[in-house]
PQR file of N, CA, C, O and H, with PARSE charges and radii, in Angstrom:
ATOM      1  N   UNK A   1       0.821  -0.905  -0.007 -0.4000 1.5000
ATOM      2  CA  UNK A   1       0.048   0.042  -0.211 -0.0000 2.0000
ATOM      3  C   UNK A   1       0.809   0.991   0.081  0.5500 1.7000
ATOM      4  O   UNK A   1       0.710   1.793  -0.848 -0.5500 1.4000
ATOM      5  N   UNK A   2       1.443   1.330   0.756 -0.4000 1.5000
ATOM      6  CA  UNK A   2       2.572   2.679   1.115 -0.0000 2.0000
ATOM      7  C   UNK A   2       3.229   2.680  -0.396  0.5500 1.7000
ATOM      8  O   UNK A   2       3.176   3.719  -1.053 -0.5500 1.4000
ATOM      9  H   UNK A   2       1.523   0.679   1.510  0.4000 1.0000
ATOM     10  N   UNK A   3       3.925   1.356  -1.000 -0.4000 1.5000
ATOM     11  CA  UNK A   3       4.882   1.426  -2.217 -0.0000 2.0000
ATOM     12  C   UNK A   3       4.095   2.113  -3.383  0.5500 1.7000
ATOM     13  O   UNK A   3       4.516   2.743  -4.352 -0.5500 1.4000
ATOM     14  H   UNK A   3       3.968   0.512  -0.466  0.4000 1.0000
ATOM     15  N   UNK A   4       2.789   1.789  -2.983 -0.4000 1.5000
ATOM     16  CA  UNK A   4       1.652   2.466  -4.344 -0.0000 2.0000
ATOM     17  C   UNK A   4       1.346   3.789  -3.980  0.5500 1.7000
ATOM     18  O   UNK A   4       1.194   4.496  -4.976 -0.5500 1.4000
ATOM     19  H   UNK A   4       2.447   1.277  -2.195  0.4000 1.0000
ATOM     20  N   UNK A   5       1.181   4.463  -2.757 -0.4000 1.5000
ATOM     21  CA  UNK A   5       1.105   5.642  -2.590 -0.0000 2.0000
ATOM     22  C   UNK A   5       2.536   6.544  -3.018  0.5500 1.7000
ATOM     23  O   UNK A   5       2.563   7.446  -3.855 -0.5500 1.4000
ATOM     24  H   UNK A   5       1.305   3.889  -1.948  0.4000 1.0000
ATOM     25  N   UNK A   6       3.541   6.110  -2.318 -0.4000 1.5000
ATOM     26  CA  UNK A   6       4.850   6.266  -3.259 -0.0000 2.0000
ATOM     27  C   UNK A   6       5.098   6.749  -4.632  0.5500 1.7000
ATOM     28  O   UNK A   6       5.764   7.725  -4.979 -0.5500 1.4000
ATOM     29  H   UNK A   6       3.519   5.377  -1.638  0.4000 1.0000
ATOM     30  N   UNK A   7       4.321   5.735  -5.494 -0.4000 1.5000
ATOM     31  CA  UNK A   7       4.567   5.552  -7.002 -0.0000 2.0000
ATOM     32  C   UNK A   7       3.645   6.718  -7.532  0.5500 1.7000
ATOM     33  O   UNK A   7       3.931   7.420  -8.502 -0.5500 1.4000
ATOM     34  H   UNK A   7       3.780   4.942  -5.212  0.4000 1.0000
ATOM     35  N   UNK A   8       2.472   6.834  -6.749 -0.4000 1.5000
ATOM     36  CA  UNK A   8       1.446   7.850  -7.207 -0.0000 2.0000
ATOM     37  C   UNK A   8       1.858   9.150  -6.736  0.5500 1.7000
ATOM     38  O   UNK A   8       1.323   9.975  -7.477 -0.5500 1.4000
ATOM     39  H   UNK A   8       2.240   6.263  -5.962  0.4000 1.0000
ATOM     40  N   UNK A   9       2.504   9.681  -5.921 -0.4000 1.5000
ATOM     41  CA  UNK A   9       3.315  10.532  -5.397 -0.0000 2.0000
ATOM     42  C   UNK A   9       4.558  11.255  -6.581  0.5500 1.7000
ATOM     43  O   UNK A   9       4.751  12.398  -6.997 -0.5500 1.4000
ATOM     44  H   UNK A   9       2.939   9.011  -5.320  0.4000 1.0000
ATOM     45  N   UNK A  10       5.067  10.221  -6.768 -0.4000 1.5000
ATOM     46  CA  UNK A  10       6.110  10.255  -8.199 -0.0000 2.0000
ATOM     47  C   UNK A  10       5.506  10.697  -9.561  0.5500 1.7000
ATOM     48  O   UNK A  10       5.913  11.614 -10.274 -0.5500 1.4000
ATOM     49  H   UNK A  10       4.910   9.293  -6.431  0.4000 1.0000
ATOM     50  N   UNK A  11       4.447   9.857  -9.784 -0.4000 1.5000
ATOM     51  CA  UNK A  11       3.764  10.483 -11.095 -0.0000 2.0000
ATOM     52  C   UNK A  11       3.207  11.812 -10.976  0.5500 1.7000
ATOM     53  O   UNK A  11       3.314  12.562 -11.947 -0.5500 1.4000
ATOM     54  H   UNK A  11       4.116   9.112  -9.204  0.4000 1.0000
ATOM     55  N   UNK A  12       2.728  12.143 -10.108 -0.4000 1.5000
ATOM     56  CA  UNK A  12       1.489  13.119  -9.766 -0.0000 2.0000
ATOM     57  C   UNK A  12       2.714  14.420  -9.849  0.5500 1.7000
ATOM     58  O   UNK A  12       2.495  15.526 -10.344 -0.5500 1.4000
ATOM     59  H   UNK A  12       2.641  11.534  -9.319  0.4000 1.0000
ATOM     60  N   UNK A  13       4.060  13.963  -9.222 -0.4000 1.5000
ATOM     61  CA  UNK A  13       5.187  15.444  -9.287 -0.0000 2.0000
ATOM     62  C   UNK A  13       5.507  15.450 -10.940  0.5500 1.7000
ATOM     63  O   UNK A  13       5.526  16.476 -11.620 -0.5500 1.4000
ATOM     64  H   UNK A  13       4.238  13.064  -8.820  0.4000 1.0000
ATOM     65  N   UNK A  14       5.709  14.342 -11.348 -0.4000 1.5000
ATOM     66  CA  UNK A  14       6.521  14.492 -12.540 -0.0000 2.0000
ATOM     67  C   UNK A  14       5.301  15.238 -13.660  0.5500 1.7000
ATOM     68  O   UNK A  14       5.468  16.078 -14.544 -0.5500 1.4000
ATOM     69  H   UNK A  14       5.694  13.509 -10.795  0.4000 1.0000
ATOM     70  N   UNK A  15       4.223  14.629 -13.254 -0.4000 1.5000
ATOM     71  CA  UNK A  15       2.752  15.622 -14.523 -0.0000 2.0000
ATOM     72  C   UNK A  15       2.828  16.629 -13.924  0.5500 1.7000
ATOM     73  O   UNK A  15       2.106  17.391 -14.568 -0.5500 1.4000
ATOM     74  H   UNK A  15       4.087  13.947 -12.536  0.4000 1.0000
ATOM     75  N   UNK A  16       3.179  17.103 -13.199 -0.4000 1.5000
ATOM     76  CA  UNK A  16       2.831  18.794 -12.240 -0.0000 2.0000
ATOM     77  C   UNK A  16       4.135  19.157 -13.071  0.5500 1.7000
ATOM     78  O   UNK A  16       3.856  19.991 -13.932 -0.5500 1.4000
ATOM     79  H   UNK A  16       3.765  16.484 -12.675  0.4000 1.0000
ATOM     80  N   UNK A  17       5.269  18.844 -13.077 -0.4000 1.5000
ATOM     81  CA  UNK A  17       6.592  19.700 -13.028 -0.0000 2.0000
ATOM     82  C   UNK A  17       6.614  19.438 -14.880  0.5500 1.7000
ATOM     83  O   UNK A  17       7.074  20.358 -15.556 -0.5500 1.4000
ATOM     84  H   UNK A  17       5.496  18.167 -12.377  0.4000 1.0000
ATOM     85  N   UNK A  18       6.202  18.420 -15.450 -0.4000 1.5000
ATOM     86  CA  UNK A  18       5.903  18.474 -17.057 -0.0000 2.0000
ATOM     87  C   UNK A  18       5.545  19.153 -17.574  0.5500 1.7000
ATOM     88  O   UNK A  18       6.073  19.523 -18.623 -0.5500 1.4000
ATOM     89  H   UNK A  18       5.828  17.673 -14.901  0.4000 1.0000
ATOM     90  N   UNK A  19       4.371  19.699 -17.049 -0.4000 1.5000
ATOM     91  CA  UNK A  19       3.104  20.613 -17.755 -0.0000 2.0000
ATOM     92  C   UNK A  19       3.667  22.000 -17.350  0.5500 1.7000
ATOM     93  O   UNK A  19       3.359  22.969 -18.044 -0.5500 1.4000
ATOM     94  H   UNK A  19       3.942  19.399 -16.197  0.4000 1.0000
ATOM     95  N   UNK A  20       4.524  22.169 -16.200 -0.4000 1.5000
ATOM     96  CA  UNK A  20       5.065  23.505 -15.883 -0.0000 2.0000
ATOM     97  C   UNK A  20       6.213  23.652 -17.281  0.5500 1.7000
ATOM     98  O   UNK A  20       6.458  24.662 -17.940 -0.5500 1.4000
ATOM     99  H   UNK A  20       4.774  21.382 -15.636  0.4000 1.0000
ATOM    100  N   UNK A  21       6.668  22.532 -17.399 -0.4000 1.5000
ATOM    101  CA  UNK A  21       7.779  23.094 -18.450 -0.0000 2.0000
ATOM    102  C   UNK A  21       7.299  23.104 -19.869  0.5500 1.7000
ATOM    103  O   UNK A  21       7.984  23.586 -20.772 -0.5500 1.4000
ATOM    104  H   UNK A  21       6.469  21.711 -16.863  0.4000 1.0000
ATOM    105  N   UNK A  22       6.014  22.522 -20.079 -0.4000 1.5000
ATOM    106  CA  UNK A  22       5.592  22.600 -21.283 -0.0000 2.0000
ATOM    107  C   UNK A  22       4.813  23.932 -21.624  0.5500 1.7000
ATOM    108  O   UNK A  22       4.395  24.390 -22.687 -0.5500 1.4000
ATOM    109  H   UNK A  22       5.458  22.130 -19.346  0.4000 1.0000
ATOM    110  N   UNK A  23       4.775  24.410 -20.235 -0.4000 1.5000
ATOM    111  CA  UNK A  23       3.488  25.677 -20.446 -0.0000 2.0000
ATOM    112  C   UNK A  23       4.749  26.779 -20.990  0.5500 1.7000
ATOM    113  O   UNK A  23       4.467  27.533 -21.921 -0.5500 1.4000
ATOM    114  H   UNK A  23       5.114  24.038 -19.371  0.4000 1.0000
ATOM    115  N   UNK A  24       5.859  26.823 -20.496 -0.4000 1.5000
ATOM    116  CA  UNK A  24       7.091  28.167 -20.727 -0.0000 2.0000
ATOM    117  C   UNK A  24       7.445  27.963 -22.183  0.5500 1.7000
ATOM    118  O   UNK A  24       7.573  26.790 -22.534 -0.5500 1.4000
ATOM    119  H   UNK A  24       6.088  26.210 -19.740  0.4000 1.0000
ATOM    120  N   UNK A  25       7.657  29.072 -23.246 -0.4000 1.5000
ATOM    121  CA  UNK A  25       8.223  28.756 -24.243 -0.0000 2.0000
ATOM    122  C   UNK A  25       9.917  28.798 -24.317  0.5500 1.7000
ATOM    123  O   UNK A  25      10.776  28.958 -23.450 -0.5500 1.4000
ATOM    124  H   UNK A  25       7.553  30.025 -22.961  0.4000 1.0000
ATOM    125  N   UNK A  26       9.965  28.597 -25.628 -0.4000 1.5000
ATOM    126  CA  UNK A  26      11.523  28.747 -25.603 -0.0000 2.0000
ATOM    127  C   UNK A  26      12.201  29.508 -25.122  0.5500 1.7000
ATOM    128  O   UNK A  26      11.700  30.630 -25.205 -0.5500 1.4000
ATOM    129  H   UNK A  26       9.266  28.467 -26.332  0.4000 1.0000
ATOM    130  N   UNK A  27      13.524  29.494 -24.425 -0.4000 1.5000
ATOM    131  CA  UNK A  27      14.472  30.240 -24.243 -0.0000 2.0000
ATOM    132  C   UNK A  27      15.439  30.984 -25.203  0.5500 1.7000
ATOM    133  O   UNK A  27      15.819  30.314 -26.163 -0.5500 1.4000
ATOM    134  H   UNK A  27      13.931  28.583 -24.358  0.4000 1.0000
ATOM    135  N   UNK A  28      15.738  31.809 -25.141 -0.4000 1.5000
ATOM    136  CA  UNK A  28      17.194  32.522 -25.940 -0.0000 2.0000
ATOM    137  C   UNK A  28      18.382  32.700 -24.968  0.5500 1.7000
ATOM    138  O   UNK A  28      18.481  33.573 -24.106 -0.5500 1.4000
ATOM    139  H   UNK A  28      15.429  32.353 -24.362  0.4000 1.0000
ATOM    140  N   UNK A  29      19.223  31.766 -25.243 -0.4000 1.5000
ATOM    141  CA  UNK A  29      20.014  31.457 -24.303 -0.0000 2.0000
ATOM    142  C   UNK A  29      21.351  30.940 -25.095  0.5500 1.7000
ATOM    143  O   UNK A  29      22.188  30.163 -24.635 -0.5500 1.4000
ATOM    144  H   UNK A  29      19.143  31.057 -25.943  0.4000 1.0000
ATOM    145  N   UNK A  30      21.359  31.462 -26.209 -0.4000 1.5000
ATOM    146  CA  UNK A  30      22.789  31.368 -27.136 -0.0000 2.0000
ATOM    147  C   UNK A  30      23.267  32.523 -27.178  0.5500 1.7000
ATOM    148  O   UNK A  30      22.419  33.415 -27.146 -0.5500 1.4000
ATOM    149  H   UNK A  30      20.679  32.093 -26.583  0.4000 1.0000
ATOM    150  N   UNK A  31      24.371  32.854 -27.242 -0.4000 1.5000
ATOM    151  CA  UNK A  31      25.188  34.016 -27.670 -0.0000 2.0000
ATOM    152  C   UNK A  31      25.397  34.333 -29.027  0.5500 1.7000
ATOM    153  O   UNK A  31      26.242  33.728 -29.687 -0.5500 1.4000
ATOM    154  H   UNK A  31      25.060  32.129 -27.268  0.4000 1.0000
ATOM    155  N   UNK A  32      24.670  35.268 -29.518 -0.4000 1.5000
ATOM    156  CA  UNK A  32      24.545  35.685 -30.840 -0.0000 2.0000
ATOM    157  C   UNK A  32      26.210  35.918 -31.320  0.5500 1.7000
ATOM    158  O   UNK A  32      26.561  35.771 -32.491 -0.5500 1.4000
ATOM    159  H   UNK A  32      23.984  35.760 -28.981  0.4000 1.0000
ATOM    160  N   UNK A  33      27.135  36.292 -30.239 -0.4000 1.5000
ATOM    161  CA  UNK A  33      28.582  36.729 -30.541 -0.0000 2.0000
ATOM    162  C   UNK A  33      29.481  35.293 -30.719  0.5500 1.7000
ATOM    163  O   UNK A  33      30.554  35.210 -31.316 -0.5500 1.4000
ATOM    164  H   UNK A  33      26.850  36.411 -29.288  0.4000 1.0000
ATOM    165  N   UNK A  34      28.874  34.368 -30.154 -0.4000 1.5000
ATOM    166  CA  UNK A  34      29.558  33.059 -30.486 -0.0000 2.0000
ATOM    167  C   UNK A  34      29.182  32.213 -31.335  0.5500 1.7000
ATOM    168  O   UNK A  34      29.933  31.497 -31.997 -0.5500 1.4000
ATOM    169  H   UNK A  34      28.002  34.435 -29.669  0.4000 1.0000
ATOM    170  N   UNK A  35      27.993  32.235 -31.378 -0.4000 1.5000
ATOM    171  CA  UNK A  35      27.390  30.864 -32.382 -0.0000 2.0000
ATOM    172  C   UNK A  35      26.148  32.077 -32.983  0.5500 1.7000
ATOM    173  O   UNK A  35      25.126  32.288 -32.330 -0.5500 1.4000
ATOM    174  H   UNK A  35      27.383  32.817 -30.841  0.4000 1.0000
ATOM    175  N   UNK A  36      26.355  32.582 -33.911 -0.4000 1.5000
ATOM    176  CA  UNK A  36      25.586  33.484 -34.829 -0.0000 2.0000
ATOM    177  C   UNK A  36      24.480  32.743 -35.449  0.5500 1.7000
ATOM    178  O   UNK A  36      23.374  33.251 -35.269 -0.5500 1.4000
ATOM    179  H   UNK A  36      27.185  32.411 -34.441  0.4000 1.0000
ATOM    180  N   UNK A  37      24.518  31.717 -36.102 -0.4000 1.5000
ATOM    181  CA  UNK A  37      23.753  30.717 -36.809 -0.0000 2.0000
ATOM    182  C   UNK A  37      22.806  29.954 -35.990  0.5500 1.7000
ATOM    183  O   UNK A  37      21.652  29.717 -36.347 -0.5500 1.4000
ATOM    184  H   UNK A  37      25.417  31.304 -36.248  0.4000 1.0000
ATOM    185  N   UNK A  38      23.368  29.545 -34.787 -0.4000 1.5000
ATOM    186  CA  UNK A  38      22.571  28.745 -33.689 -0.0000 2.0000
ATOM    187  C   UNK A  38      21.507  29.887 -33.187  0.5500 1.7000
ATOM    188  O   UNK A  38      20.286  29.737 -33.159 -0.5500 1.4000
ATOM    189  H   UNK A  38      24.306  29.737 -34.497  0.4000 1.0000
ATOM    190  N   UNK A  39      22.314  31.194 -32.752 -0.4000 1.5000
ATOM    191  CA  UNK A  39      21.361  32.137 -32.192 -0.0000 2.0000
ATOM    192  C   UNK A  39      20.108  32.682 -33.201  0.5500 1.7000
ATOM    193  O   UNK A  39      19.035  33.182 -32.861 -0.5500 1.4000
ATOM    194  H   UNK A  39      23.307  31.316 -32.775  0.4000 1.0000
ATOM    195  N   UNK A  40      20.593  32.423 -34.475 -0.4000 1.5000
ATOM    196  CA  UNK A  40      19.303  32.896 -35.147 -0.0000 2.0000
ATOM    197  C   UNK A  40      18.251  32.184 -35.655  0.5500 1.7000
ATOM    198  O   UNK A  40      17.193  32.585 -36.141 -0.5500 1.4000
ATOM    199  H   UNK A  40      21.464  32.016 -34.751  0.4000 1.0000
ATOM    200  N   UNK A  41      18.775  30.810 -35.440 -0.4000 1.5000
ATOM    201  CA  UNK A  41      17.869  29.325 -35.394 -0.0000 2.0000
ATOM    202  C   UNK A  41      16.991  29.229 -34.186  0.5500 1.7000
ATOM    203  O   UNK A  41      15.786  29.004 -34.291 -0.5500 1.4000
ATOM    204  H   UNK A  41      19.634  30.485 -35.045  0.4000 1.0000
ATOM    205  N   UNK A  42      17.587  29.398 -33.052 -0.4000 1.5000
ATOM    206  CA  UNK A  42      16.897  29.744 -31.741 -0.0000 2.0000
ATOM    207  C   UNK A  42      15.771  30.715 -31.836  0.5500 1.7000
ATOM    208  O   UNK A  42      14.608  30.321 -31.756 -0.5500 1.4000
ATOM    209  H   UNK A  42      18.567  29.581 -32.967  0.4000 1.0000
ATOM    210  N   UNK A  43      16.128  32.193 -32.035 -0.4000 1.5000
ATOM    211  CA  UNK A  43      15.377  33.245 -32.714 -0.0000 2.0000
ATOM    212  C   UNK A  43      14.237  32.462 -33.428  0.5500 1.7000
ATOM    213  O   UNK A  43      13.246  32.319 -32.711 -0.5500 1.4000
ATOM    214  H   UNK A  43      17.073  32.513 -32.100  0.4000 1.0000
ATOM    215  N   UNK A  44      14.141  31.888 -34.752 -0.4000 1.5000
ATOM    216  CA  UNK A  44      13.340  31.367 -35.317 -0.0000 2.0000
ATOM    217  C   UNK A  44      12.116  30.599 -34.858  0.5500 1.7000
ATOM    218  O   UNK A  44      10.927  30.685 -35.165 -0.5500 1.4000
ATOM    219  H   UNK A  44      14.945  32.004 -35.334  0.4000 1.0000
ATOM    220  N   UNK A  45      12.923  29.669 -33.858 -0.4000 1.5000
ATOM    221  CA  UNK A  45      12.040  28.541 -33.071 -0.0000 2.0000
ATOM    222  C   UNK A  45      10.926  29.592 -31.794  0.5500 1.7000
ATOM    223  O   UNK A  45       9.767  29.374 -31.440 -0.5500 1.4000
ATOM    224  H   UNK A  45      13.889  29.600 -33.608  0.4000 1.0000
ATOM    225  N   UNK A  46      11.738  30.547 -31.447 -0.4000 1.5000
ATOM    226  CA  UNK A  46      10.683  31.025 -30.513 -0.0000 2.0000
ATOM    227  C   UNK A  46       9.566  32.001 -31.583  0.5500 1.7000
ATOM    228  O   UNK A  46       8.444  32.192 -31.115 -0.5500 1.4000
ATOM    229  H   UNK A  46      12.680  30.724 -31.734  0.4000 1.0000
ATOM    230  N   UNK A  47       9.789  32.438 -32.604 -0.4000 1.5000
ATOM    231  CA  UNK A  47       8.775  32.865 -33.152 -0.0000 2.0000
ATOM    232  C   UNK A  47       7.692  31.962 -33.839  0.5500 1.7000
ATOM    233  O   UNK A  47       6.463  32.019 -33.829 -0.5500 1.4000
ATOM    234  H   UNK A  47      10.701  32.283 -32.985  0.4000 1.0000
ATOM    235  N   UNK A  48       8.493  31.193 -34.378 -0.4000 1.5000
ATOM    236  CA  UNK A  48       7.207  29.807 -34.684 -0.0000 2.0000
ATOM    237  C   UNK A  48       6.503  29.295 -33.488  0.5500 1.7000
ATOM    238  O   UNK A  48       5.418  28.727 -33.604 -0.5500 1.4000
ATOM    239  H   UNK A  48       9.492  31.146 -34.386  0.4000 1.0000
ATOM    240  N   UNK A  49       7.116  29.485 -32.266 -0.4000 1.5000
ATOM    241  CA  UNK A  49       5.994  29.235 -30.762 -0.0000 2.0000
ATOM    242  C   UNK A  49       5.128  29.989 -30.754  0.5500 1.7000
ATOM    243  O   UNK A  49       3.925  29.787 -30.587 -0.5500 1.4000
ATOM    244  H   UNK A  49       7.998  29.946 -32.171  0.4000 1.0000
ATOM    245  N   UNK A  50       5.897  31.284 -31.005 -0.4000 1.5000
ATOM    246  CA  UNK A  50       4.212  32.384 -30.758 -0.0000 2.0000
ATOM    247  C   UNK A  50       3.521  32.539 -31.681  0.5500 1.7000
ATOM    248  O   UNK A  50       2.487  33.178 -31.488 -0.5500 1.4000
ATOM    249  H   UNK A  50       6.874  31.448 -31.141  0.4000 1.0000
ATOM    250  N   UNK A  51       3.823  31.995 -33.124 -0.4000 1.5000
ATOM    251  CA  UNK A  51       2.557  31.696 -33.967 -0.0000 2.0000
ATOM    252  C   UNK A  51       1.992  30.685 -33.624  0.5500 1.7000
ATOM    253  O   UNK A  51       0.772  30.851 -33.636 -0.5500 1.4000
ATOM    254  H   UNK A  51       4.663  31.475 -33.281  0.4000 1.0000
ATOM    255  N   UNK A  52       2.332  29.580 -33.280 -0.4000 1.5000
ATOM    256  CA  UNK A  52       1.463  28.617 -32.770 -0.0000 2.0000
ATOM    257  C   UNK A  52       0.335  28.968 -32.082  0.5500 1.7000
ATOM    258  O   UNK A  52      -0.837  28.834 -32.435 -0.5500 1.4000
ATOM    259  H   UNK A  52       3.323  29.445 -33.270  0.4000 1.0000
ATOM    260  N   UNK A  53       0.967  29.624 -30.645 -0.4000 1.5000
ATOM    261  CA  UNK A  53       0.170  30.184 -30.035 -0.0000 2.0000
ATOM    262  C   UNK A  53      -0.702  30.970 -30.111  0.5500 1.7000
ATOM    263  O   UNK A  53      -1.605  31.016 -29.276 -0.5500 1.4000
ATOM    264  H   UNK A  53       1.919  29.733 -30.359  0.4000 1.0000
ATOM    265  N   UNK A  54      -0.618  31.782 -31.157 -0.4000 1.5000
ATOM    266  CA  UNK A  54      -1.463  32.887 -31.694 -0.0000 2.0000
ATOM    267  C   UNK A  54      -2.380  32.023 -32.312  0.5500 1.7000
ATOM    268  O   UNK A  54      -3.564  32.298 -32.121 -0.5500 1.4000
ATOM    269  H   UNK A  54       0.115  31.745 -31.836  0.4000 1.0000
ATOM    270  N   UNK A  55      -2.041  30.743 -33.220 -0.4000 1.5000
ATOM    271  CA  UNK A  55      -3.482  30.430 -34.176 -0.0000 2.0000
ATOM    272  C   UNK A  55      -3.990  29.511 -33.008  0.5500 1.7000
ATOM    273  O   UNK A  55      -5.216  29.403 -32.989 -0.5500 1.4000
ATOM    274  H   UNK A  55      -1.079  30.520 -33.375  0.4000 1.0000
ATOM    275  N   UNK A  56      -3.361  28.873 -32.096 -0.4000 1.5000
ATOM    276  CA  UNK A  56      -4.455  28.132 -30.824 -0.0000 2.0000
ATOM    277  C   UNK A  56      -5.336  28.914 -30.374  0.5500 1.7000
ATOM    278  O   UNK A  56      -6.479  28.486 -30.214 -0.5500 1.4000
ATOM    279  H   UNK A  56      -2.365  28.961 -32.111  0.4000 1.0000
ATOM    280  N   UNK A  57      -4.919  30.606 -29.981 -0.4000 1.5000
ATOM    281  CA  UNK A  57      -5.766  31.477 -29.501 -0.0000 2.0000
ATOM    282  C   UNK A  57      -6.762  31.907 -30.522  0.5500 1.7000
ATOM    283  O   UNK A  57      -7.936  31.997 -30.164 -0.5500 1.4000
ATOM    284  H   UNK A  57      -3.991  30.954 -30.110  0.4000 1.0000
ATOM    285  N   UNK A  58      -6.420  32.195 -31.800 -0.4000 1.5000
ATOM    286  CA  UNK A  58      -7.721  32.548 -32.752 -0.0000 2.0000
ATOM    287  C   UNK A  58      -8.430  31.259 -33.145  0.5500 1.7000
ATOM    288  O   UNK A  58      -9.572  31.435 -33.569 -0.5500 1.4000
ATOM    289  H   UNK A  58      -5.466  32.122 -32.091  0.4000 1.0000
ATOM    290  N   UNK A  59      -7.942  29.837 -33.089 -0.4000 1.5000
ATOM    291  CA  UNK A  59      -8.608  28.957 -33.483 -0.0000 2.0000
ATOM    292  C   UNK A  59      -9.340  27.886 -32.695  0.5500 1.7000
ATOM    293  O   UNK A  59      -9.885  26.894 -33.178 -0.5500 1.4000
ATOM    294  H   UNK A  59      -7.014  29.694 -32.745  0.4000 1.0000
ATOM    295  N   UNK A  60      -9.269  28.252 -31.324 -0.4000 1.5000
ATOM    296  CA  UNK A  60      -9.493  27.830 -30.149 -0.0000 2.0000
ATOM    297  C   UNK A  60      -9.318  26.083 -30.272  0.5500 1.7000
ATOM    298  O   UNK A  60      -8.259  25.455 -30.300 -0.5500 1.4000
ATOM    299  H   UNK A  60      -8.826  29.058 -30.932  0.4000 1.0000
ATOM    300  N   UNK A  61     -10.571  25.604 -30.327 -0.4000 1.5000
ATOM    301  CA  UNK A  61     -10.526  23.998 -30.319 -0.0000 2.0000
ATOM    302  C   UNK A  61     -10.367  23.469 -31.711  0.5500 1.7000
ATOM    303  O   UNK A  61     -10.348  22.243 -31.812 -0.5500 1.4000
ATOM    304  H   UNK A  61     -11.431  26.114 -30.304  0.4000 1.0000
ATOM    305  N   UNK A  62     -10.223  24.350 -33.055 -0.4000 1.5000
ATOM    306  CA  UNK A  62     -10.305  23.738 -33.966 -0.0000 2.0000
ATOM    307  C   UNK A  62      -9.052  23.119 -34.686  0.5500 1.7000
ATOM    308  O   UNK A  62      -9.022  22.575 -35.790 -0.5500 1.4000
ATOM    309  H   UNK A  62     -10.238  25.346 -32.973  0.4000 1.0000
ATOM    310  N   UNK A  63      -8.240  23.286 -33.985 -0.4000 1.5000
ATOM    311  CA  UNK A  63      -6.811  22.244 -34.329 -0.0000 2.0000
ATOM    312  C   UNK A  63      -6.728  20.905 -34.118  0.5500 1.7000
ATOM    313  O   UNK A  63      -5.745  20.212 -34.380 -0.5500 1.4000
ATOM    314  H   UNK A  63      -8.264  23.728 -33.088  0.4000 1.0000
ATOM    315  N   UNK A  64      -7.770  20.529 -33.637 -0.4000 1.5000
ATOM    316  CA  UNK A  64      -7.358  18.881 -33.122 -0.0000 2.0000
ATOM    317  C   UNK A  64      -6.218  18.729 -32.470  0.5500 1.7000
ATOM    318  O   UNK A  64      -5.567  17.719 -32.736 -0.5500 1.4000
ATOM    319  H   UNK A  64      -8.569  21.092 -33.424  0.4000 1.0000
ATOM    320  N   UNK A  65      -5.628  19.795 -31.343 -0.4000 1.5000
ATOM    321  CA  UNK A  65      -4.400  19.100 -31.279 -0.0000 2.0000
ATOM    322  C   UNK A  65      -3.117  19.306 -31.604  0.5500 1.7000
ATOM    323  O   UNK A  65      -2.033  19.380 -31.026 -0.5500 1.4000
ATOM    324  H   UNK A  65      -6.156  20.616 -31.127  0.4000 1.0000
ATOM    325  N   UNK A  66      -3.549  19.377 -32.699 -0.4000 1.5000
ATOM    326  CA  UNK A  66      -1.847  19.500 -33.393 -0.0000 2.0000
ATOM    327  C   UNK A  66      -0.815  20.930 -33.087  0.5500 1.7000
ATOM    328  O   UNK A  66       0.415  20.991 -33.080 -0.5500 1.4000
ATOM    329  H   UNK A  66      -4.430  19.317 -33.168  0.4000 1.0000
ATOM    330  N   UNK A  67      -1.815  21.990 -32.851 -0.4000 1.5000
ATOM    331  CA  UNK A  67      -0.887  23.156 -32.415 -0.0000 2.0000
ATOM    332  C   UNK A  67      -0.197  22.970 -30.702  0.5500 1.7000
ATOM    333  O   UNK A  67       0.817  23.394 -30.146 -0.5500 1.4000
ATOM    334  H   UNK A  67      -2.814  21.941 -32.857  0.4000 1.0000
ATOM    335  N   UNK A  68      -1.123  22.284 -30.368 -0.4000 1.5000
ATOM    336  CA  UNK A  68       0.000  22.093 -28.839 -0.0000 2.0000
ATOM    337  C   UNK A  68       0.761  20.799 -28.990  0.5500 1.7000
ATOM    338  O   UNK A  68       1.742  20.555 -28.286 -0.5500 1.4000
ATOM    339  H   UNK A  68      -1.946  21.940 -30.819  0.4000 1.0000
ATOM    340  N   UNK A  69       0.429  20.193 -29.661 -0.4000 1.5000
ATOM    341  CA  UNK A  69       1.761  19.014 -30.030 -0.0000 2.0000
ATOM    342  C   UNK A  69       2.919  19.961 -30.688  0.5500 1.7000
ATOM    343  O   UNK A  69       4.091  19.831 -30.336 -0.5500 1.4000
ATOM    344  H   UNK A  69      -0.368  20.391 -30.232  0.4000 1.0000
ATOM    345  N   UNK A  70       2.549  20.847 -31.589 -0.4000 1.5000
ATOM    346  CA  UNK A  70       3.610  21.764 -32.271 -0.0000 2.0000
ATOM    347  C   UNK A  70       4.374  22.513 -31.282  0.5500 1.7000
ATOM    348  O   UNK A  70       5.602  22.463 -31.211 -0.5500 1.4000
ATOM    349  H   UNK A  70       1.596  20.953 -31.875  0.4000 1.0000
ATOM    350  N   UNK A  71       3.529  23.303 -30.417 -0.4000 1.5000
ATOM    351  CA  UNK A  71       4.722  24.110 -29.469 -0.0000 2.0000
ATOM    352  C   UNK A  71       5.026  23.237 -28.357  0.5500 1.7000
ATOM    353  O   UNK A  71       5.573  23.833 -27.430 -0.5500 1.4000
ATOM    354  H   UNK A  71       2.531  23.344 -30.474  0.4000 1.0000
ATOM    355  N   UNK A  72       4.817  21.889 -28.158 -0.4000 1.5000
ATOM    356  CA  UNK A  72       5.528  21.305 -27.246 -0.0000 2.0000
ATOM    357  C   UNK A  72       7.028  20.577 -27.908  0.5500 1.7000
ATOM    358  O   UNK A  72       8.113  20.314 -27.391 -0.5500 1.4000
ATOM    359  H   UNK A  72       4.372  21.404 -28.912  0.4000 1.0000
ATOM    360  N   UNK A  73       6.625  20.457 -28.921 -0.4000 1.5000
ATOM    361  CA  UNK A  73       7.998  20.138 -29.951 -0.0000 2.0000
ATOM    362  C   UNK A  73       9.050  21.429 -29.823  0.5500 1.7000
ATOM    363  O   UNK A  73      10.238  21.209 -29.587 -0.5500 1.4000
ATOM    364  H   UNK A  73       5.743  20.671 -29.342  0.4000 1.0000
ATOM    365  N   UNK A  74       8.649  22.511 -29.957 -0.4000 1.5000
ATOM    366  CA  UNK A  74       9.018  23.563 -30.089 -0.0000 2.0000
ATOM    367  C   UNK A  74       9.958  23.960 -28.910  0.5500 1.7000
ATOM    368  O   UNK A  74      10.910  24.727 -29.053 -0.5500 1.4000
ATOM    369  H   UNK A  74       7.684  22.690 -30.149  0.4000 1.0000
ATOM    370  N   UNK A  75       9.672  23.476 -27.943 -0.4000 1.5000
ATOM    371  CA  UNK A  75      10.046  23.995 -26.641 -0.0000 2.0000
ATOM    372  C   UNK A  75      11.335  23.531 -25.976  0.5500 1.7000
ATOM    373  O   UNK A  75      11.653  23.971 -24.871 -0.5500 1.4000
ATOM    374  H   UNK A  75       8.899  22.853 -27.827  0.4000 1.0000
TER
END
């Protein structure tokens, strides 16, 4: 019984923290001076994530979960 409760707590914790991680957008943390191409690519990822979120807001439930999946992949 205690073992099952322990696993339930672990699963709940993972679910909560996983949800928080996906709720945040991509982070710009690449130095443009050191890696200009990677910084530019990261900038495009952030823009794409913003566009997906805009589409989600504008179309509400009409995207069938595809926008959420795309946003998750961009984080």
